[in-house]
C-alpha positions as CSV (number, residue, x, y, z in Angstrom):
1,M,1.0,-20.7,-15.0
2,N,3.9,-17.8,-14.7
3,V,1.1,-14.9,-15.3
4,L,-1.2,-17.5,-11.9
5,I,1.4,-16.8,-10.0
6,I,2.6,-14.0,-10.4
7,L,-1.3,-12.6,-10.0
8,G,-1.7,-15.2,-7.0
9,S,1.2,-13.3,-5.7
10,L,0.4,-10.2,-6.3
11,I,-3.3,-11.1,-4.8
12,V,-1.4,-12.0,-1.3
13,A,0.4,-8.9,-1.4
14,L,-2.6,-6.6,-1.7
15,L,-4.4,-8.8,1.0
16,I,-1.7,-8.5,3.4
17,L,-0.7,-4.6,2.4
18,I,-3.8,-2.8,2.4
19,P,-4.7,-4.0,6.1
20,L,-1.6,-2.8,7.5
21,L,-1.6,0.5,5.9
22,E,-5.3,1.3,6.6
23,K,-3.8,0.7,10.2
24,Y,-0.3,3.1,9.7
25,Q,-2.4,6.0,7.5
26,S,-3.0,7.9,10.4
27,R,-0.5,8.1,12.3
28,M,2.0,8.8,8.8
29,G,2.0,13.2,9.0
30,L,2.1,15.0,6.2
31,D,6.3,15.7,6.8
32,K,7.1,12.0,7.0
33,M,5.1,11.4,3.7
34,Q,6.8,14.4,1.8
35,K,9.8,12.7,3.4
36,Y,9.0,9.3,1.2
37,G,8.0,11.1,-1.4
38,K,11.3,13.1,-2.6
39,Y,12.5,8.8,-2.3
40,I,10.2,7.6,-4.5
41,L,10.8,8.8,-8.0
42,P,14.4,8.3,-8.1
43,L,14.1,4.4,-7.2
44,V,11.8,3.9,-10.0
45,M,14.0,4.9,-12.4
46,V,16.4,2.8,-11.1
47,S,14.5,-0.1,-11.5
48,I,14.4,1.0,-14.7
49,V,16.8,1.1,-15.6
50,I,18.3,-2.8,-14.3
51,R,14.9,-3.8,-16.0
52,L,16.6,-2.7,-19.4
53,I,19.8,-4.2,-18.6
54,Y,18.5,-7.1,-18.0
55,G,16.6,-7.2,-20.9
56,M,19.6,-5.9,-23.1
57,V,22.1,-9.0,-21.1
58,Q,18.6,-12.0,-21.3
59,G,18.9,-11.2,-25.2
């Protein structure tokens, strides 16, 4: 049941995000993308560490 909820939420998120990204893609220049791009890797690392700690606490 949890898998169906996750898949459903992913499909809904994609149906909402894809049109928004296509709409605002032309407005965002290369400078803004590079500015945001340098934050992505640290955020991914932080989320992985939080997930590992959560997994160790749960058991």
